[in-house]
C-alpha positions in Angstrom: 0.0 0.0 0.0 1.8 3.2 -1.2 -0.1 5.4 1.3 0.8 3.2 4.3 4.4 3.2 3.1 4.5 7.0 2.7 3.1 7.6 6.2 5.1 4.8 7.7 8.3 6.7 6.9 7.1 9.7 8.8 5.9 8.0 12.0 8.6 8.0 14.7 6.5 6.3 17.4 2.9 5.6 18.4 1.7 8.4 20.5 -2.0 8.0 20.1 -4.5 9.5 22.6 -4.2 6.9 25.3 -0.5 7.6 25.6 -1.2 11.4 25.4 -3.7 11.1 28.2 -1.6 8.7 30.2 1.2 11.2 30.3 -1.1 13.8 31.9 -1.9 15.9 28.8 -5.3 17.3 28.1 -8.5 17.3 30.0 -10.3 14.5 31.7 -13.5 13.6 30.1 -16.9 12.2 31.1 -19.2 10.4 28.7 -22.8 10.0 29.7 -23.6 6.4 29.0 -27.4 5.7 28.7 -28.7 2.2 29.0 -31.1 2.6 26.1 -32.4 5.1 23.6 -33.7 8.2 25.3 -37.5 8.6 25.1 -38.7 11.8 23.6 -40.0 13.1 26.9 -36.6 12.5 28.6 -34.5 14.2 26.0 -35.2 17.6 27.6 -34.3 16.2 31.0 -31.0 14.9 29.6 -30.3 18.3 28.0 -31.2 20.1 31.3 -28.8 17.9 33.2 -26.0 18.9 30.8 -27.1 22.6 31.1 -26.5 22.2 34.9 -23.1 20.7 34.3 -22.2 23.6 32.0 -23.6 26.2 34.5 -21.6 24.6 37.3 -18.4 25.1 35.2 -19.3 28.7 34.3 -20.2 29.7 37.9 -17.0 28.1 39.3 -14.9 29.9 36.7 -16.5 33.3 37.3 -16.4 33.1 41.1 -12.8 31.9 41.3 -11.3 33.5 38.2 -8.4 35.1 40.1 -7.2 31.9 41.7 -7.5 30.0 38.4 -5.4 32.4 36.4 -2.2 30.3 36.9 -3.9 27.4 35.2 -4.6 29.3 31.9 -8.2 28.2 31.8 -10.7 29.9 29.4 -14.3 30.8 30.1 -16.4 27.6 29.5 -18.3 27.2 26.2 -21.1 24.7 25.4 -20.9 23.4 21.9 -23.1 21.1 19.8 -21.3 19.6 17.0 -21.8 17.0 14.3 -21.0 16.1 10.7 -23.6 18.5 9.3 -25.9 20.8 11.2 -28.6 21.1 8.5 -29.3 17.3 8.4 -33.0 16.7 8.6 -34.2 13.1 9.2 -37.6 11.5 9.2 -39.1 10.2 12.4 -42.7 8.9 12.6 -43.1 10.3 9.1 -42.3 13.8 10.3 -39.2 15.9 9.3 -36.9 16.3 12.3 -33.6 18.0 13.1 -31.3 17.6 16.1 -30.6 21.3 15.9 -34.3 22.0 16.2 -34.5 19.6 19.2 -31.8 21.8 20.9 -33.6 25.0 20.0 -36.9 23.8 21.3 -35.2 22.7 24.5 -33.7 26.2 25.0 -37.1 27.7 24.4 -38.6 25.4 27.0 -36.0 26.3 29.6 -36.5 30.0 28.9 -40.3 29.9 29.0 -41.5 27.1 31.3 -40.2 28.0 34.7 -42.4 25.4 36.5 -41.0 22.5 34.5 -37.4 23.8 34.7 -37.5 24.2 38.5 -39.0 20.7 39.0 -36.6 19.1 36.6 -33.6 20.8 38.1 -34.6 19.4 41.5 -34.9 15.9 40.1 -31.5 16.1 38.4 -29.7 17.4 41.5 -31.3 14.6 43.6 -30.4 11.9 41.0 -34.0 11.0 40.4 -34.4 11.6 36.7 -35.2 8.0 35.5 -32.3 8.2 33.1 -30.1 5.2 34.1 -26.7 3.9 33.1 -26.0 0.3 32.3 -25.2 -0.4 36.0 -28.7 0.8 37.0 -27.7 4.1 38.6 -29.2 7.4 37.7 -26.7 9.1 35.3 -26.7 12.3 37.4 -26.4 10.6 40.8 -23.5 12.1 42.8 -22.8 14.8 40.3 -22.6 18.6 40.8 -20.4 18.7 43.9 -19.9 22.5 43.6 -23.6 23.2 43.3 -24.3 20.9 46.3 -21.8 22.7 48.4 -23.5 26.0 47.5 -26.7 24.6 48.9 -28.7 24.5 45.7 -30.1 21.0 46.2 -33.0 22.5 48.1 -33.1 25.8 46.3 -33.9 24.9 42.7 -35.8 28.2 42.1 -32.8 30.3 43.0 -30.7 28.1 40.8 -33.0 28.6 37.9 -33.0 32.4 38.3 -29.2 32.5 38.3 -29.1 30.3 35.2 -31.3 32.8 33.4 -29.1 35.6 34.5 -25.6 34.0 34.1 -26.1 31.9 31.0 -28.9 33.5 29.1 -28.5 37.2 30.1 -32.2 37.2 31.1 -33.9 38.7 34.2 -37.1 36.7 33.9 -38.6 33.8 31.9 -39.6 34.5 28.4 -38.8 32.5 25.3 -36.2 32.0 22.6 -35.7 34.5 19.7 -33.8 33.2 16.6 -32.2 36.1 14.8 -30.8 35.9 11.3 -27.6 37.9 11.2 -27.8 39.5 7.8 -24.2 40.7 7.7 -22.8 37.2 8.3 -24.2 34.4 6.1 -25.0 31.2 7.9 -25.4 32.7 11.4 -28.5 32.6 13.5 -28.2 34.4 16.9 -29.8 33.0 20.0 -31.3 35.5 22.4 -33.7 35.3 25.3 -36.9 37.4 25.1 -36.2 40.8 26.6 -32.4 40.4 26.7 -30.0 42.8 25.1 -27.1 40.3 24.5 -27.0 37.1 22.5 -26.1 34.1 24.6 -25.3 31.9 21.6 -25.5 31.1 17.9 -26.3 28.5 15.3 -23.7 28.4 12.6 -25.1 26.5 9.6 -24.9 26.5 5.8 -28.5 27.3 4.8 -30.4 29.4 7.3 -33.5 29.6 5.1 -34.2 25.9 5.2 -33.8 25.7 8.9 -36.1 28.7 9.5 -38.8 27.0 7.4 -38.5 24.0 9.6 -38.8 26.2 12.7 -41.9 27.9 11.3 -43.6 24.6 10.6 -42.6 22.7 13.7 -41.8 25.2 16.4 -44.0 28.3 15.9 -43.5 29.3 19.5 -39.9 30.3 18.7 -39.7 33.9 17.5 -37.9 34.5 14.2 -36.3 37.8 13.6 -33.8 39.6 11.4 -30.7 41.5 12.7 -29.4 44.0 10.1 -27.0 45.7 12.6 -24.9 43.1 14.4 -21.6 41.9 12.9 -20.5 38.2 13.0 -21.2 36.5 16.3 -18.9 33.6 15.4 -15.9 36.0 15.4 -16.8 37.0 19.0 -16.7 33.5 20.5 -13.0 33.6 21.3 -12.8 37.2 22.4 -12.0 37.9 26.1 -15.1 38.3 28.2 -17.3 37.0 25.4 -21.0 37.0 26.3 -21.6 33.9 24.0 -22.0 30.7 25.9 -23.6 28.3 23.3 -22.3 27.4 19.8 -24.2 25.0 17.6 -22.0 24.3 14.6 -20.3 21.7 12.5 -17.7 22.1 9.8 -16.1 25.2 11.1 -15.3 23.4 14.3 -14.0 20.3 12.6 -12.0 22.2 9.9 -9.4 23.9 12.0 -11.4 26.4 14.2 -9.2 27.0 17.2 -10.7 27.5 20.7 -9.6 26.6 24.2 -13.1 27.3 25.6 -14.9 24.0 24.9 -16.1 22.6 28.2 -19.2 20.6 27.3 -19.8 18.9 23.9 -23.2 17.7 22.6 -23.1 15.3 19.6 -25.4 15.9 16.6 -26.0 13.8 13.5 -23.2 11.3 14.1 -23.1 8.8 11.3 -21.3 5.5 10.9 -18.8 6.7 8.3 -17.4 9.6 10.2 -14.9 8.1 12.6 -11.9 10.3 11.8 -14.0 13.4 12.1 -15.3 12.3 15.5 -11.8 11.8 16.7 -11.0 15.3 15.5 -14.0 16.7 17.5 -12.8 14.9 20.6 -9.3 16.1 20.2 -10.3 19.7 20.0 -12.5 19.3 23.1 -9.8 17.9 25.4 -7.1 20.4 24.6 -5.8 22.3 27.7 -3.2 25.0 28.1 -2.5 24.0 31.7 -0.4 25.5 34.5 2.8 27.2 33.2 1.5 26.2 29.7 2.4 22.6 30.5 -0.6 21.4 28.5 -1.3 19.1 31.5 -4.2 18.8 33.8 -3.6 19.5 37.5 -4.1 15.9 38.5 -0.9 15.1 36.6 1.0 18.0 38.3 2.5 17.9 41.8 1.5 20.3 44.5 -1.8 21.6 45.9 -4.5 22.9 43.5 -7.7 24.8 44.0 -10.7 22.8 45.1 -13.0 21.7 42.3 -10.4 22.6 39.7 -11.0 19.2 38.0 -14.6 20.3 37.1 -13.0 22.9 34.8 -10.5 20.4 33.5 -13.1 17.9 32.4 -14.9 17.7 29.1 -18.5 16.6 29.5 -19.7 14.7 26.4 -23.4 13.8 25.7 -25.6 13.2 22.8 -29.2 14.2 21.8 -29.7 10.5 20.8 -28.3 7.5 22.6 -27.2 5.8 19.3 -24.9 8.7 18.6 -23.2 8.2 21.9 -22.8 4.4 21.3 -21.1 5.2 17.9 -18.9 7.8 19.5 -17.8 5.5 22.3 -17.1 2.8 19.7 -14.8 5.1 17.7 -12.9 6.2 20.9 -12.4 2.6 22.0 -10.9 1.7 18.6 -8.3 4.4 19.3 -7.5 2.8 22.6 -9.2 5.5 24.7 -10.5 4.3 28.1 -14.1 5.6 27.9 -15.2 4.3 31.3 -14.3 6.5 34.3 -11.4 5.2 36.4 -12.0 3.6 39.7 -10.5 5.5 42.6 -9.2 3.4 45.5 -8.0 5.0 48.7 -4.8 3.5 50.2 -4.3 4.6 53.8 -0.8 4.9 55.0 0.7 3.8 58.4 3.0 6.3 60.1 5.7 4.9 62.4 4.8 6.6 65.7 7.8 5.1 67.5 10.1 6.9 65.0 8.1 10.1 65.6 9.0 10.0 69.3 12.8 10.2 68.4 12.7 14.0 68.4 13.1 14.5 64.6 12.8 18.2 63.6 12.0 20.0 60.4 12.7 23.7 59.5 9.3 25.3 58.9 7.7 28.6 59.7 5.8 28.7 63.0 2.2 27.5 63.0 -0.1 29.9 61.4 2.5 32.1 59.7 2.7 32.4 55.9 5.0 34.5 53.8 2.5 35.2 51.1 -0.1 36.4 53.6 2.2 38.4 55.8 4.7 40.1 53.5 3.7 42.5 50.8 6.5 43.2 48.4 7.1 45.8 45.7 9.4 44.8 42.9 12.4 47.1 42.9 15.9 47.1 41.4 18.5 45.4 43.6 22.1 45.9 42.3 23.3 43.0 44.5 21.3 40.6 42.2 22.5 39.7 38.7 20.7 37.9 36.0 21.7 36.4 32.7 19.9 34.7 29.8 21.2 32.8 26.8 19.4 33.4 23.6 22.3 32.3 21.3 21.8 29.6 18.7 23.1 26.2 19.8 24.0 23.5 17.3 24.6 19.9 18.4 26.1 17.4 16.0 27.4 13.9 15.9 30.4 13.2 13.8 31.6 9.7 12.8 35.3 9.2 13.3 37.7 6.3 13.7 37.2 6.6 17.4 33.5 6.3 16.9 30.7 8.9 17.2 32.0 12.1 18.6 29.6 14.8 20.0 30.2 18.4 19.1 28.4 21.5 20.3 28.7 24.9 18.6 27.4 28.0 20.2 26.9 31.1 18.1 27.8 33.5 20.9 30.4 32.8 23.6 30.3 35.7 26.1 27.6 37.5 28.1 27.2 41.2 27.4 25.0 43.9 28.7 22.4 45.5 26.4 23.9 48.5 24.7 22.2 51.7 26.0 21.2 52.7 22.4 19.4 49.4 21.9 17.1 50.0 24.8 15.2 52.4 22.6 13.9 49.4 20.6 12.2 47.9 23.7 8.4 48.2 24.1 8.4 48.8 27.8 4.6 48.7 28.1 4.6 45.2 26.6 7.5 44.2 28.9 5.5 45.4 31.9 2.4 43.4 30.7 4.5 40.3 30.1 6.0 40.6 33.5 2.5 41.0 35.1 1.3 37.9 33.3 4.3 35.9 34.5 3.7 37.0 38.1 0.1 35.9 37.8 1.1 32.5 36.4 3.4 32.1 39.3 0.6 32.9 41.7 2.6 35.6 43.5 -0.3 37.6 44.9 1.8 39.5 47.5 4.1 41.1 44.9 3.3 44.5 43.4 4.9 45.7 40.1 4.8 49.3 39.0 4.8 50.3 35.3 8.2 52.0 35.4 9.9 49.1 37.2 11.0 47.0 34.1 13.0 49.9 32.6 14.6 50.6 36.1 15.6 46.9 36.5 17.4 46.7 33.1 19.1 50.1 33.8 20.2 49.4 37.4 20.7 45.7 37.8 23.6 43.7 36.3 21.7 42.1 33.4 23.6 40.3 30.6 22.6 38.4 27.5 24.5 35.7 25.6 23.4 36.5 22.1 24.7 37.3 18.6 25.5 40.9 17.9 22.5 41.2 15.7 20.3 40.7 18.7 22.2 43.2 20.9 22.2 45.7 18.1 19.1 44.9 16.0 19.0 45.9 12.4 15.8 44.1 11.4 12.3 43.7 12.9 13.0 40.0 13.6 16.2 41.0 15.6 14.3 43.6 17.5 11.7 40.9 18.4 14.4 38.6 19.7 15.8 41.4 21.9 12.3 42.1 23.3 12.0 38.4 24.2 15.4 38.4 25.8 14.5 41.4 27.9 11.3 39.7 29.0 13.3 36.6 30.0 15.7 38.8 32.0 12.9 40.5 33.8 11.2 37.2 34.7 14.4 35.7 35.9 15.1 38.8 38.0 11.6 38.6 39.5 12.3 35.0 40.5 15.6 35.9 42.2 14.1 39.0 43.9 11.2 37.0 45.3 13.5 34.1 46.3 15.8 36.4 48.2 12.9 38.1 50.0 11.4 34.8 50.8 14.7 33.5 52.2 15.1 36.6 54.3 11.7 36.1 55.7 12.4 32.4 56.3 15.6 33.4 58.2 13.6 35.8 60.3 10.8 33.4 61.1 11.7 29.7 60.5 12.2 27.5 63.5 12.9 23.8 64.1 9.5 22.1 64.7 9.1 18.6 66.1 8.0 16.3 63.3 4.5 14.8 64.0 1.7 13.0 62.2 0.1 16.4 61.6 3.1 17.5 59.4 1.8 18.0 55.8 4.4 15.4 54.6 2.7 12.8 56.8 -0.9 14.0 56.6 -1.7 14.2 52.9 -5.3 13.6 52.0 -6.3 14.0 48.3 -9.7 15.3 47.5 -12.5 12.8 48.0 -10.9 11.2 51.2 -13.5 11.8 53.9 -11.7 9.9 56.7 -9.2 11.9 58.8 -6.3 9.6 57.7 -3.4 10.1 55.4 -3.9 8.2 52.2 -2.9 7.7 48.6 -5.6 7.7 45.9 -4.9 5.1 43.2 -6.9 5.8 40.0 -7.1 2.6 38.0 -8.9 2.2 34.6 -11.7 -0.3 34.7 -9.9 -2.3 32.0 -7.1 -3.1 34.5 -9.3 -5.6 36.4 -6.3 -7.6 37.7 -4.8 -4.5 39.3 -8.1 -3.4 40.8 -8.5 -6.8 42.4 -4.9 -6.8 43.6 -5.3 -3.4 45.3 -8.6 -4.4 46.9 -7.0 -7.6 48.3 -4.2 -5.5 49.8 -6.7 -3.2 51.4 -8.0 -6.2 53.2 -4.5 -7.6 54.1 -2.8 -4.6 55.7 0.1 -6.6 57.0 1.1 -7.4 53.4 0.5 -3.8 52.3 2.7 -2.3 55.0 5.5 -4.9 55.3 6.0 -6.6 51.9 6.9 -5.6 48.4 4.7 -6.8 45.5 4.9 -6.3 41.8 1.1 -6.2 41.5 1.1 -2.8 43.2 4.8 -1.8 43.1 6.1 -0.5 46.4 9.3 -0.4 48.4 9.5 -1.6 51.9 12.2 0.3 53.8 11.6 0.1 57.5 13.4 3.4 58.1 10.9 5.3 56.1 8.5 7.2 58.3 5.4 5.7 56.7 4.3 2.7 54.8 3.7 1.9 52.0 6.0 3.8 49.7 4.4 3.4 46.2 6.3 3.3 42.9 4.7 5.0 39.9 2.9 2.9 37.3 2.4 5.4 34.5 1.0 2.9 32.0 -1.5 1.4 34.4 -2.6 3.8 37.1 -2.4 7.3 38.4 -1.4 8.0 42.0 -2.0 11.0 44.2 0.5 11.9 45.6 2.6 10.6 42.7 4.4 7.3 43.2 8.2 7.2 43.1 9.9 7.6 39.8 12.6 5.1 38.8 15.5 7.3 40.0 13.8 7.9 43.3 13.0 4.2 43.8 16.7 3.3 43.1 17.8 5.8 45.7 15.5 4.3 48.4 16.7 0.7 47.5 20.3 1.7 47.6 19.9 3.5 51.0 18.1 0.4 52.4 20.9 -1.9 51.2 23.6 0.4 52.6 21.8 0.7 56.0 21.3 -3.0 56.3 25.0 -3.6 55.5 26.5 -0.8 57.6 24.1 -0.3 60.6 26.3 -2.5 62.8 29.6 -1.2 61.2 30.2 2.4 60.1 26.8 3.5 61.2 26.9 1.7 64.6 25.2 3.8 67.3 23.5 6.1 64.8 20.0 6.1 63.5 18.8 6.8 60.0 15.3 8.0 59.1 13.9 8.8 55.6 10.8 10.8 54.5 9.4 11.5 51.0 9.2 15.2 50.7 6.1 16.2 48.8 5.8 19.2 46.6 4.3 22.7 47.0 1.6 22.9 49.6 2.9 20.0 51.6 6.6 19.6 51.5 9.6 21.7 52.6 10.7 23.9 49.7 13.4 26.3 48.7 12.2 29.1 46.5 14.5 28.8 43.5 13.6 29.9 40.0 10.5 27.6 40.0 10.3 26.5 43.6 12.5 23.6 44.6 11.2 20.8 46.7 13.9 18.1 47.1 12.5 14.6 46.8 13.7 13.3 50.2 14.6 14.3 53.7 17.1 12.1 55.4 17.9 12.4 59.2 21.1 11.0 60.7 20.8 11.0 64.5 23.9 10.5 66.6 22.8 10.0 70.2 26.4 9.9 71.5 27.2 13.3 70.0 23.6 14.5 70.5 23.4 15.8 67.0 20.8 15.7 64.2 21.9 16.0 60.6 19.2 16.8 58.1 20.0 16.2 54.4 17.7 17.2 51.5 18.2 14.8 48.6 17.1 15.3 45.0 17.7 12.5 42.4 17.1 13.9 39.0 18.6 14.2 35.5 21.1 17.0 34.7 21.2 16.7 31.0 20.1 20.3 30.6 21.8 21.6 33.8 23.6 25.0 33.7 27.1 25.8 34.8 27.4 25.3 38.5 27.6 29.1 39.1 24.0 29.4 37.8 22.7 26.0 39.1 20.8 27.1 42.2 19.5 23.6 43.0 23.0 22.2 43.1 24.2 25.2 45.1 21.5 24.9 47.8 24.1 23.2 50.1 26.1 26.4 50.2 23.3 28.4 51.8 21.9 25.8 54.2 24.7 26.1 56.9 23.9 29.8 57.3 20.1 29.1 57.4 20.8 26.3 60.0 22.5 28.8 62.2 19.7 31.4 62.0 17.0 28.7 62.6 19.0 27.2 65.4 19.5 30.5 67.1 15.8 31.3 67.0 14.9 27.8 68.2 17.7 27.8 70.8 19.3 24.7 69.4 22.8 24.2 68.2 22.6 20.4 67.6 21.0 20.5 64.1 22.7 20.9 60.8 21.3 21.2 57.3 22.8 19.8 54.1 21.7 18.9 50.5 22.8 16.7 47.7 21.9 16.2 44.0 22.0 12.6 42.8 22.5 12.9 39.1 20.7 10.3 37.0 22.7 11.7 34.0 25.8 9.5 33.8 29.1 11.0 34.8 30.6 10.6 31.3 27.7 12.5 29.8 27.5 15.2 32.4 31.2 16.1 32.7 31.4 16.9 29.0 28.8 19.6 29.2 29.0 20.9 32.8 31.1 24.0 33.3 34.5 23.7 31.5 34.2 19.9 31.0 37.1 19.3 33.4 35.2 18.2 36.5 36.0 14.7 37.8 34.0 12.7 40.3 35.8 14.2 43.2 35.0 17.8 42.2 31.4 16.9 41.6 31.3 15.4 45.1 32.9 18.4 46.7 30.0 20.4 45.2 27.4 17.9 46.5 26.6 16.3 43.1 26.8 12.5 43.3 26.2 9.7 40.8 24.2 6.6 41.7 27.2 4.3 41.5 28.2 1.8 44.1 31.6 0.2 43.5 35.0 0.0 45.0 36.5 3.5 45.2 33.2 5.2 44.7 30.0 4.5 46.7 27.7 7.5 46.6 25.9 6.2 49.7 29.2 6.2 51.6 29.8 9.8 50.5 26.3 10.9 51.3 26.3 9.5 54.9 29.9 10.4 55.7 31.5 13.7 56.8 33.8 15.2 55.7 33.4 14.3 52.0 36.1 12.2 50.4 36.4 10.5 47.1 39.4 8.3 46.2 38.8 8.2 42.4 
């Protein structure tokens, strides 16, 4: 097959949707699965349930828009899509249209208050009569945000807010369908008495559809609008008043929008599989926090409550057979269409270890830097920043000695921006970009004045590694690169400024607090856990039945769960870790919250366990070792570097004879893209910790505690040494700078180096 051969040459690897989703990209999705074809009188109930889902998303977005900004979410949009909007089919010898079904539903919601209020109540209580294959009402247990707001027993108030928030109406009325004369194919949707359109139908032939409305839905008012411009062009505008889009080919043929939150299927035929996958792909796209394209469930740290509602695409259909075909297409693509089962896995904390007087450096109870300290970004000449915007070329050359790597950099030295080039900078844009960066970082206690960016560049040592054409632009493209370089300098300076102020606050406030079960690293409870116990949540696709059964058996056999290792649910048993079990990630089979150990982290724990078992009666005789997984933002102990640094582990070495406690923060990670040591703040953390330990010790009236840190590089020594600094670092020099390699052999045992003072490497 020539076509297969042609495409086969261009395919590097299979990265279909199931892998995309499994890696944390895109939205979650929820497909309403009806047991049987919806009866005509239940279609409106189904649509009202989906209107409530959409309303819940809109209300959540509007009420918490400031806190959601770091996640780059757009205002929710309710779309109805299909292969063709104009399709009219015959049912009971009468012409019908799915678009007309939706229009009549909208009219009923807008005009029949009594029916709407009654149906809203039945939907919220899960008593609609619409059942899934397992016999449950399809809306049972839904709408957590609306339930918390107390709307279960206030359906009238909920209906009034839907009119106002979704339809821009102050009272019940009816639906007006307005032909937008200046834009062919557009019919505006407006509530009676409202000034603004709440949606539009985007179709090819409006005249045929209007005839169908006149003949079958005379209660809908038909009008002409000779003044308004295209509504479709307004959909993606900021603060758009349009909430509903009924369309087809425009959406499937490249229309770009991040707003889609709820998707209704129209006119799905059996020959349109590829188009259906396109529809689905457009709906699940997500910008994500820091433009990661990932949903928050795949990101570490604490996230706003109910955020998952806005990161979920709700999918439904006007007719059940459409949904069955849609599910069939997705399953052929390997998409898991059934919701995952969430299994709580409670952890056991070793209370005997917690009686050993272990301490952690944390702010006093109730104190918070972001809440207490209001900062104004100002130039600080003691700080310096540098960015590299030069062109890097990497090449492999075949020689007699084998493949040799070569790296060529177009600019070699860092230079300040020439004063005359500053005239090319758009300072207002630089200010807006810096504000946007601050919002993405969630730094609510930091103020930035419009004149500050120019002052920073003028007064702070700022340098750029770039070609002369960037530093002295001669073309518009060069000027754009200079603007981007300045923005990066400003963002990097903001990080350093905030970091130093945070560290100063930490030094002034942080104390040694006794570690207890209430510490966030030991008291993590993901959303949905009602019991007052620390727990993992393991999300397993329903297709992984063996894994589900294995986890359920472990829940019933806690001795095995806490004291044994098992490949069915990978975990490490190290009795010096402060809680059990310590789960290992299963990216292809399950999601874990908090995330399980990555391969490099698991290797470190196993190596430490082996070293302890071998040396506890030898070189470590008389000492005690304790380990704790350090969680990320919101739970763990962090050091505010460029992006917030939360080392993966905290290791305590207690020496009862010397009455000392050494606390080591350990971070196993790859360093393939690491900077030179001078600019590698994660690696240099160990330089600042002794001073911090003194400050915290003085405030806590303790001089028996020391702080230290190490990086365990998963990038092999031979690879790292060629690209790190001047390429002349040997293992000894790396170790002196607290960078170790996970090697255990004669002459170099990274565990021996880590647990011994002073540091010494023989080779």
